[in-house]
N, C-alpha and C positions, 0 to 999 in steps of 0.2 A: 388487515389480509385477508385476502378469497377467502367463503369455508363452506363447502357444497354440506346442505347440510337436504336429508334424508328421509321420504313422507315414510306415517304407519305399515303402508303396507307394502314398505322397498320397492318404491314406486318412482320414477327419478321426476322429478320434481323444478323447477325451474331454482337455476340456483342463486341463489339469496344473498346478498352479502353480506357477511358482519366485519364491519368497521371492529377492530378494540382501536384503544385506547390511548391513545401512548405515555409511557413516563413520562413524569412534567421535568422538566429542568434545572435545581436547583439553583438559587440565587450564587452571583462567579462569586462574593466571596466566603461561601459557605465550607462547612467541611470537606460535605459528601462531595463538593466535586474540586473540591480542592483536593484531596485523599488525606493524605500522605506531610503532603507540603509543608511549612512551617510559618506560620504570619508574621509579613513583612511589613505591612504596615504599621507608617508612620499615629505616633499618639496625637490625640486633638489637641489645639488651642486651647487657649488657656483665656474668658472673656476683658476682656478688656473695663476696667471697675470706671462705677460713676463719679458725674462729673459733682464734687461738693459746692454749692453754694452762696455760700460765706463761708465754711469749715474748711475740713479738711474733706480729698478725693478718694475713691472711691480704691480700695485692690486690685491688681488685675485679680483674676484666676490663672488656677497652678493649668501649666501643661497636663495631658494626659500620659501615662507611663508607655511603652515600647515595648515593641513585639520584640521576636528571636530574636534577625536581624537588624532591626531596624531601631530610627529613633527619637525619642521622645519627645513628646509637643511643644512647646514653646509657650514659654508662659502671658499670660498677657500684658499690658502696658496698664500701672499707675491713672488711675483721674485726673481729672487736673480741680485742684481744690482751690477755697477760697483761702488759706491763711498757708495749708500746708500742702502737698501734694501723696498723691496716691503714691504704694509699696508699688514694685513690679512685682507679679506672680511666678514662685521657681518654675523652673523647668522640669518634663516629664522627667521622672530617672528609670535605668532603664532596668529593668523586672529579672534580665538574664546575662547570663555569660557577656554577647557576646554585638549585648544593645551593648548603644550612646546616652550619652542623654540627651538632653533640649536645651536647649537657651532658656535665660532668664530674661521679666516681661521688664520693659520701662521703664523709671517711676515718673510719673507723672508732677507738672511741671507748675505749680505753688507762688501767691503775691509773700511770701515769708522765705519758705522753705519750699526746695525742689523734695523730687520723694525717694526714696532712693531703692533703687536698681532691682530685680531679682536675681538671686541661684540660677547659679547655674543649676541644670538637671546631674546627678551623677550615672557613671556610667557603672556597665560592667565589668571584665574582669577585658580583656580586651577593643571595651570599648572606650567613644572619646566622652569625656565628661564636653557638658552644656556649659557652653561663655555668659558669665553673670549677664542682666542687665543694666545701662547707663542712667545714670541718675539724672532726677529730675531739673529741670533749673529754676533757680529761682525770681520772685522781680525785679528787675532793674533797677527798682526803686530806691531798693534795698543802695543803692555806693553810693559812693561818693557828691554827694549833690557837686555840675561844674562849677557857679558860680553863684551870688547870688546881683537880685538885678536894682540898681541906683545906687555902687560901690561907684569905686575913687575913681575914677580914667584912668585911661594908664599914660605913661608920663613917655615910656620910648618911642609911643610911635605917633604920637598927638604933641605941636611944637607948647613957644612956650603961650600965645596967645592963649589955649588948648586951657592950659593952665591958669595964667590968671583968672579968663573967667570961667573954673573955677572954685576959684578961691575970692573973688567977687560975691558969686552963687552964698558962698560957704559964712561969709563972713558978714552974719546975720548973725544966725543963727552963733556961731561962736563965743564961747566967752576964754573970755584973754583967764590965765590961769601959771601964775608966781611958779618959775624952777622951784625946788625942795631938794635942798641934797639929799644923798644917796643917805638910807639909815646906819651903816658903818657906820658915816663921817659925823652923823647925831650923835649918834656911842661914843666917837671918839671925843669929843668938843664933851659930851658929858660925861667921862670921867675926868678928862682935862678939873674941869672944876670951870 
């Protein structure tokens, strides 16, 4: 604002503008600007676990705690591992009455076992609990093998000539074995004398 400065002899002098500094505006998320408004921000998301090259993947970080009416942060996902996947981080817990828990992170994939999913964050009295994370997938190599190469050809879809040629190929390396009586018959003969 403009202020008229007076000289020592009370003689009118040219007006001098004295510019007063404007008050600093507080940042948007500060309590000074919000007044008494409660914090409604969401909790931070947990970090992802590191990838394990040979053994285990790293565990995901836990989500941040919830504000007054907000939701807890999501837990970080577990890292992929050489043997076992990392466990997903837990969801952020509600620290107040109306807060909701955050979702748990997903487990990381592993060559042998997938990581466990993280637990969901607990809720306040009126809030909702967080969902648990999904377990990580294991390696498909642990499943049953499809079939061994070089096995006996199928009789159903191949004709008799295919079967005959297969028998001809196997005839050279096959050793003829005499049929032996079953064990129960041999024991009966032994008892009879």
